[in-house]
N, CA, C and O atoms as a GROMACS GRO file, in nm:
protein
  360
    1MET      N    1   0.083  -0.118   0.000
    1MET     CA    2   0.001   0.000   0.001
    1MET      C    3   0.090   0.124   0.001
    1MET      O    4   0.178   0.139   0.086
    2GLU      N    5   0.065   0.212  -0.094
    2GLU     CA    6   0.139   0.336  -0.098
    2GLU      C    7   0.065   0.440  -0.008
    2GLU      O    8  -0.055   0.463  -0.024
    3ALA      N    9   0.136   0.498   0.084
    3ALA     CA   10   0.074   0.587   0.182
    3ALA      C   11   0.050   0.726   0.123
    3ALA      O   12   0.135   0.780   0.052
    4ASN      N   13  -0.067   0.783   0.152
    4ASN     CA   14  -0.098   0.920   0.124
    4ASN      C   15  -0.046   1.009   0.236
    4ASN      O   16  -0.013   1.125   0.213
    5PHE      N   17  -0.038   0.955   0.357
    5PHE     CA   18   0.013   1.028   0.470
    5PHE      C   19   0.100   0.936   0.558
    5PHE      O   20   0.080   0.815   0.563
    6LYS      N   21   0.194   0.996   0.625
    6LYS     CA   22   0.282   0.925   0.720
    6LYS      C   23   0.304   1.019   0.835
    6LYS      O   24   0.369   1.123   0.820
    7ILE      N   25   0.251   0.984   0.950
    7ILE     CA   26   0.255   1.070   1.070
    7ILE      C   27   0.320   0.992   1.182
    7ILE      O   28   0.290   0.874   1.202
    8ARG      N   29   0.410   1.057   1.257
    8ARG     CA   30   0.469   0.992   1.373
    8ARG      C   31   0.366   0.980   1.484
    8ARG      O   32   0.276   1.062   1.497
    9GLY      N   33   0.383   0.876   1.564
    9GLY     CA   34   0.292   0.852   1.672
    9GLY      C   35   0.360   0.779   1.787
    9GLY      O   36   0.469   0.724   1.772
   10VAL      N   37   0.291   0.780   1.902
   10VAL     CA   38   0.338   0.706   2.019
   10VAL      C   39   0.221   0.627   2.074
   10VAL      O   40   0.112   0.680   2.095
   11VAL      N   41   0.244   0.499   2.096
   11VAL     CA   42   0.139   0.413   2.151
   11VAL      C   43   0.107   0.462   2.291
   11VAL      O   44   0.196   0.477   2.375
   12PHE      N   45  -0.021   0.487   2.317
   12PHE     CA   46  -0.066   0.538   2.444
   12PHE      C   47  -0.122   0.428   2.531
   12PHE      O   48  -0.104   0.430   2.652
   13GLY      N   49  -0.192   0.330   2.470
   13GLY     CA   50  -0.260   0.227   2.547
   13GLY      C   51  -0.409   0.250   2.533
   13GLY      O   52  -0.452   0.341   2.463
   14SER      N   53  -0.489   0.166   2.601
   14SER     CA   54  -0.630   0.182   2.594
   14SER      C   55  -0.701   0.102   2.704
   14SER      O   56  -0.649   0.000   2.749
   15LEU      N   57  -0.815   0.146   2.746
   15LEU     CA   58  -0.899   0.072   2.839
   15LEU      C   59  -1.016   0.007   2.764
   15LEU      O   60  -1.094  -0.067   2.823
   16TYR      N   61  -1.029   0.035   2.633
   16TYR     CA   62  -1.135  -0.025   2.552
   16TYR      C   63  -1.090  -0.163   2.505
   16TYR      O   64  -0.973  -0.181   2.470
   17PRO      N   65  -1.182  -0.261   2.503
   17PRO     CA   66  -1.143  -0.392   2.452
   17PRO      C   67  -1.116  -0.390   2.302
   17PRO      O   68  -1.190  -0.329   2.225
   18LYS      N   69  -1.011  -0.456   2.262
   18LYS     CA   70  -0.975  -0.472   2.119
   18LYS      C   71  -0.942  -0.338   2.051
   18LYS      O   72  -0.954  -0.327   1.929
   19LYS      N   73  -0.901  -0.238   2.128
   19LYS     CA   74  -0.864  -0.109   2.074
   19LYS      C   75  -0.733  -0.061   2.135
   19LYS      O   76  -0.704  -0.096   2.250
   20ILE      N   77  -0.654   0.016   2.063
   20ILE     CA   78  -0.532   0.076   2.113
   20ILE      C   79  -0.534   0.222   2.072
   20ILE      O   80  -0.561   0.256   1.956
   21HIS      N   81  -0.503   0.309   2.168
   21HIS     CA   82  -0.491   0.452   2.136
   21HIS      C   83  -0.348   0.484   2.100
   21HIS      O   84  -0.253   0.441   2.166
   22ILE      N   85  -0.334   0.563   1.994
   22ILE     CA   86  -0.204   0.610   1.944
   22ILE      C   87  -0.206   0.761   1.943
   22ILE      O   88  -0.293   0.821   1.880
   23HIS      N   89  -0.110   0.824   2.011
   23HIS     CA   90  -0.099   0.968   2.011
   23HIS      C   91  -0.030   1.008   1.882
   23HIS      O   92   0.089   0.981   1.863
   24VAL      N   93  -0.106   1.073   1.790
   24VAL     CA   94  -0.053   1.112   1.661
   24VAL      C   95  -0.043   1.259   1.644
   24VAL      O   96  -0.122   1.334   1.703
   25GLY      N   97   0.052   1.304   1.565
   25GLY     CA   98   0.061   1.444   1.527
   25GLY      C   99   0.116   1.537   1.634
   25GLY      O  100   0.094   1.658   1.627
   26TYR      N  101   0.186   1.485   1.733
   26TYR     CA  102   0.241   1.574   1.834
   26TYR      C  103   0.345   1.660   1.769
   26TYR      O  104   0.428   1.613   1.690
   27GLY      N  105   0.341   1.788   1.803
   27GLY     CA  106   0.433   1.884   1.741
   27GLY      C  107   0.392   1.932   1.606
   27GLY      O  108   0.464   2.007   1.541
   28ILE      N  109   0.274   1.889   1.561
   28ILE     CA  110   0.224   1.928   1.427
   28ILE      C  111   0.101   2.016   1.437
   28ILE      O  112   0.096   2.121   1.373
   29GLY      N  113   0.002   1.975   1.514
   29GLY     CA  114  -0.123   2.051   1.517
   29GLY      C  115  -0.194   2.035   1.649
   29GLY      O  116  -0.138   1.985   1.746
   30MET      N  117  -0.322   2.080   1.654
   30MET     CA  118  -0.402   2.079   1.775
   30MET      C  119  -0.322   2.144   1.887
   30MET      O  120  -0.305   2.087   1.994
   31MET      N  121  -0.274   2.265   1.860
   31MET     CA  122  -0.190   2.340   1.956
   31MET      C  123  -0.063   2.262   1.986
   31MET      O  124  -0.014   2.265   2.098
   32ASP      N  125  -0.010   2.195   1.888
   32ASP     CA  126   0.114   2.119   1.894
   32ASP      C  127   0.106   1.998   1.989
   32ASP      O  128   0.208   1.939   2.022
   33GLY      N  129  -0.010   1.964   2.030
   33GLY     CA  130  -0.023   1.848   2.119
   33GLY      C  131  -0.071   1.724   2.045
   33GLY      O  132  -0.067   1.615   2.102
   34GLY      N  133  -0.116   1.738   1.922
   34GLY     CA  134  -0.167   1.623   1.847
   34GLY      C  135  -0.301   1.577   1.897
   34GLY      O  136  -0.379   1.656   1.951
   35GLY      N  137  -0.328   1.450   1.880
   35GLY     CA  138  -0.454   1.391   1.920
   35GLY      C  139  -0.443   1.242   1.932
   35GLY      O  140  -0.343   1.182   1.893
   36LEU      N  141  -0.548   1.182   1.988
   36LEU     CA  142  -0.547   1.039   2.006
   36LEU      C  143  -0.623   0.972   1.892
   36LEU      O  144  -0.731   1.018   1.853
   37LEU      N  145  -0.569   0.865   1.838
   37LEU     CA  146  -0.629   0.787   1.733
   37LEU      C  147  -0.660   0.650   1.789
   37LEU      O  148  -0.568   0.582   1.837
   38MET      N  149  -0.785   0.605   1.785
   38MET     CA  150  -0.821   0.474   1.831
   38MET      C  151  -0.815   0.375   1.713
   38MET      O  152  -0.884   0.391   1.612
   39VAL      N  153  -0.732   0.274   1.729
   39VAL     CA  154  -0.708   0.176   1.622
   39VAL      C  155  -0.744   0.037   1.672
   39VAL      O  156  -0.720   0.004   1.788
   40ALA      N  157  -0.801  -0.046   1.585
   40ALA     CA  158  -0.829  -0.185   1.622
   40ALA      C  159  -0.698  -0.257   1.651
   40ALA      O  160  -0.599  -0.239   1.579
   41THR      N  161  -0.697  -0.339   1.758
   41THR     CA  162  -0.575  -0.407   1.801
   41THR      C  163  -0.513  -0.492   1.691
   41THR      O  164  -0.390  -0.501   1.682
   42GLU      N  165  -0.594  -0.555   1.608
   42GLU     CA  166  -0.538  -0.642   1.502
   42GLU      C  167  -0.460  -0.565   1.396
   42GLU      O  168  -0.383  -0.626   1.322
   43LYS      N  169  -0.478  -0.432   1.387
   43LYS     CA  170  -0.403  -0.350   1.289
   43LYS      C  171  -0.265  -0.308   1.344
   43LYS      O  172  -0.180  -0.258   1.269
   44VAL      N  173  -0.243  -0.330   1.475
   44VAL     CA  174  -0.118  -0.290   1.538
   44VAL      C  175  -0.032  -0.414   1.554
   44VAL      O  176  -0.075  -0.509   1.619
   45PRO      N  177   0.090  -0.416   1.496
   45PRO     CA  178   0.178  -0.533   1.510
   45PRO      C  179   0.210  -0.560   1.659
   45PRO      O  180   0.207  -0.470   1.743
   46LEU      N  181   0.241  -0.686   1.686
   46LEU     CA  182   0.268  -0.725   1.824
   46LEU      C  183   0.384  -0.646   1.887
   46LEU      O  184   0.380  -0.616   2.006
   47ASN      N  185   0.487  -0.614   1.809
   47ASN     CA  186   0.604  -0.542   1.861
   47ASN      C  187   0.576  -0.393   1.882
   47ASN      O  188   0.665  -0.319   1.924
   48CYS      N  189   0.454  -0.348   1.852
   48CYS     CA  190   0.418  -0.206   1.866
   48CYS      C  191   0.311  -0.180   1.973
   48CYS      O  192   0.262  -0.067   1.983
   49ARG      N  193   0.274  -0.278   2.049
   49ARG     CA  194   0.161  -0.263   2.140
   49ARG      C  195   0.194  -0.214   2.278
   49ARG      O  196   0.103  -0.188   2.356
   50MET      N  197   0.324  -0.201   2.312
   50MET     CA  198   0.362  -0.152   2.443
   50MET      C  199   0.350   0.002   2.448
   50MET      O  200   0.387   0.069   2.352
   51PRO      N  201   0.299   0.057   2.558
   51PRO     CA  202   0.294   0.203   2.568
   51PRO      C  203   0.430   0.266   2.548
   51PRO      O  204   0.532   0.208   2.584
   52ASN      N  205   0.431   0.384   2.491
   52ASN     CA  206   0.549   0.465   2.462
   52ASN      C  207   0.632   0.413   2.346
   52ASN      O  208   0.744   0.459   2.326
   53THR      N  209   0.582   0.317   2.269
   53THR     CA  210   0.651   0.269   2.150
   53THR      C  211   0.632   0.377   2.040
   53THR      O  212   0.520   0.423   2.017
   54LEU      N  213   0.740   0.416   1.975
   54LEU     CA  214   0.734   0.511   1.866
   54LEU      C  215   0.697   0.439   1.736
   54LEU      O  216   0.761   0.341   1.700
   55VAL      N  217   0.595   0.488   1.667
   55VAL     CA  218   0.545   0.421   1.550
   55VAL      C  219   0.519   0.523   1.439
   55VAL      O  220   0.511   0.643   1.464
   56TRP      N  221   0.507   0.472   1.317
   56TRP     CA  222   0.459   0.548   1.202
   56TRP      C  223   0.313   0.506   1.177
   56TRP      O  224   0.282   0.387   1.173
   57VAL      N  225   0.228   0.603   1.161
   57VAL     CA  226   0.089   0.579   1.122
   57VAL      C  227   0.080   0.619   0.974
   57VAL      O  228   0.094   0.736   0.940
   58MET      N  229   0.057   0.520   0.888
   58MET     CA  230   0.054   0.544   0.746
   58MET      C  231  -0.081   0.502   0.691
   58MET      O  232  -0.141   0.407   0.742
   59GLY      N  233  -0.128   0.568   0.591
   59GLY     CA  234  -0.258   0.528   0.535
   59GLY      C  235  -0.302   0.612   0.416
   59GLY      O  236  -0.228   0.696   0.364
   60GLN      N  237  -0.422   0.584   0.377
   60GLN     CA  238  -0.480   0.654   0.262
   60GLN      C  239  -0.617   0.706   0.304
   60GLN      O  240  -0.689   0.645   0.383
   61GLY      N  241  -0.648   0.824   0.248
   61GLY     CA  242  -0.782   0.881   0.268
   61GLY      C  243  -0.802   0.943   0.406
   61GLY      O  244  -0.711   0.946   0.489
   62HIS      N  245  -0.923   0.991   0.426
   62HIS     CA  246  -0.961   1.054   0.552
   62HIS      C  247  -1.105   1.016   0.580
   62HIS      O  248  -1.180   1.009   0.483
   63PRO      N  249  -1.150   0.991   0.697
   63PRO     CA  250  -1.068   0.985   0.820
   63PRO      C  251  -0.981   0.860   0.823
   63PRO      O  252  -0.980   0.781   0.728
   64TYR      N  253  -0.910   0.843   0.930
   64TYR     CA  254  -0.811   0.737   0.944
   64TYR      C  255  -0.876   0.598   0.943
   64TYR      O  256  -0.866   0.525   1.042
   65GLU      N  257  -0.940   0.560   0.837
   65GLU     CA  258  -1.007   0.428   0.831
   65GLU      C  259  -0.913   0.318   0.784
   65GLU      O  260  -0.918   0.206   0.835
   66ASN      N  261  -0.829   0.350   0.688
   66ASN     CA  262  -0.740   0.250   0.628
   66ASN      C  263  -0.595   0.285   0.666
   66ASN      O  264  -0.523   0.347   0.589
   67VAL      N  265  -0.554   0.242   0.787
   67VAL     CA  266  -0.421   0.277   0.835
   67VAL      C  267  -0.334   0.154   0.851
   67VAL      O  268  -0.383   0.042   0.866
   68THR      N  269  -0.205   0.177   0.846
   68THR     CA  270  -0.102   0.074   0.874
   68THR      C  271  -0.012   0.132   0.981
   68THR      O  272   0.023   0.250   0.976
   69ILE      N  273   0.025   0.049   1.077
   69ILE     CA  274   0.111   0.090   1.186
   69ILE      C  275   0.245   0.020   1.168
   69ILE      O  276   0.248  -0.102   1.145
   70LYS      N  277   0.355   0.092   1.177
   70LYS     CA  278   0.488   0.038   1.160
   70LYS      C  279   0.580   0.093   1.269
   70LYS      O  280   0.579   0.214   1.292
   71LYS      N  281   0.655   0.011   1.334
   71LYS     CA  282   0.746   0.058   1.436
   71LYS      C  283   0.860   0.138   1.378
   71LYS      O  284   0.917   0.100   1.276
   72MET      N  285   0.894   0.248   1.442
   72MET     CA  286   1.010   0.328   1.398
   72MET      C  287   1.141   0.254   1.427
   72MET      O  288   1.155   0.184   1.528
   73THR      N  289   1.235   0.272   1.336
   73THR     CA  290   1.369   0.218   1.364
   73THR      C  291   1.437   0.312   1.466
   73THR      O  292   1.387   0.421   1.495
   74TYR      N  293   1.548   0.267   1.518
   74TYR     CA  294   1.620   0.347   1.617
   74TYR      C  295   1.665   0.481   1.558
   74TYR      O  296   1.654   0.584   1.625
   75SER      N  297   1.714   0.481   1.438
   75SER     CA  298   1.759   0.607   1.376
   75SER      C  299   1.641   0.698   1.348
   75SER      O  300   1.655   0.820   1.359
   76GLU      N  301   1.526   0.644   1.310
   76GLU     CA  302   1.404   0.724   1.288
   76GLU      C  303   1.356   0.784   1.419
   76GLU      O  304   1.314   0.899   1.422
   77ALA      N  305   1.364   0.707   1.527
   77ALA     CA  306   1.323   0.757   1.659
   77ALA      C  307   1.414   0.871   1.704
   77ALA      O  308   1.366   0.967   1.766
   78LEU      N  309   1.541   0.862   1.676
   78LEU     CA  310   1.632   0.972   1.712
   78LEU      C  311   1.604   1.099   1.632
   78LEU      O  312   1.618   1.210   1.682
   79ALA      N  313   1.564   1.079   1.506
   79ALA     CA  314   1.533   1.193   1.419
   79ALA      C  315   1.396   1.253   1.444
   79ALA      O  316   1.370   1.368   1.407
   80ASN      N  317   1.308   1.177   1.508
   80ASN     CA  318   1.168   1.220   1.534
   80ASN      C  319   1.134   1.205   1.682
   80ASN      O  320   1.046   1.126   1.716
   81PRO      N  321   1.200   1.280   1.770
   81PRO     CA  322   1.179   1.262   1.913
   81PRO      C  323   1.038   1.303   1.956
   81PRO      O  324   0.973   1.385   1.892
   82VAL      N  325   0.995   1.245   2.066
   82VAL     CA  326   0.863   1.279   2.121
   82VAL      C  327   0.869   1.423   2.176
   82VAL      O  328   0.777   1.501   2.151
   83HIS      N  329   0.973   1.456   2.248
   83HIS     CA  330   0.986   1.589   2.305
   83HIS      C  331   1.101   1.661   2.237
   83HIS      O  332   1.210   1.605   2.222
   84THR      N  333   1.078   1.783   2.197
   84THR     CA  334   1.184   1.864   2.145
   84THR      C  335   1.209   1.974   2.243
   84THR      O  336   1.115   2.039   2.289
   85TYR      N  337   1.334   1.996   2.278
   85TYR     CA  338   1.370   2.096   2.374
   85TYR      C  339   1.414   2.224   2.303
   85TYR      O  340   1.491   2.220   2.207
   86ILE      N  341   1.364   2.334   2.352
   86ILE     CA  342   1.393   2.464   2.296
   86ILE      C  343   1.493   2.534   2.387
   86ILE      O  344   1.470   2.545   2.508
   87ASN      N  345   1.601   2.581   2.332
   87ASN     CA  346   1.700   2.655   2.413
   87ASN      C  347   1.652   2.798   2.431
   87ASN      O  348   1.648   2.876   2.336
   88THR      N  349   1.614   2.831   2.554
   88THR     CA  350   1.560   2.966   2.584
   88THR      C  351   1.664   3.056   2.648
   88THR      O  352   1.632   3.165   2.694
   89THR      N  353   1.789   3.011   2.653
   89THR     CA  354   1.894   3.090   2.717
   89THR      C  355   1.966   3.184   2.622
   89THR      O  356   2.062   3.250   2.662
   90GLN      N  357   1.924   3.192   2.500
   90GLN     CA  358   1.991   3.276   2.401
   90GLN      C  359   1.954   3.422   2.419
   90GLN      O  360   2.001   3.507   2.344
   0.00000   0.00000   0.00000
């Protein structure tokens, strides 16, 4: 599947049965806080289901109906950190 969008995300967890929340779009929108995306558990690979796992959310169309979840590699995680620190001492 060729992705129309690719957004960084962090697995948040969920209290709903057969669902996982993924924090998507942090640093991009919604006042730079992003938002939560509820995804069916079977769409999330086993190695991506632990909270705080950095993932790519890829898919086609809107809303997020047809998505694919892929774990970030170590180098991708370093290049796309969850928190970016701003130097305010200048």
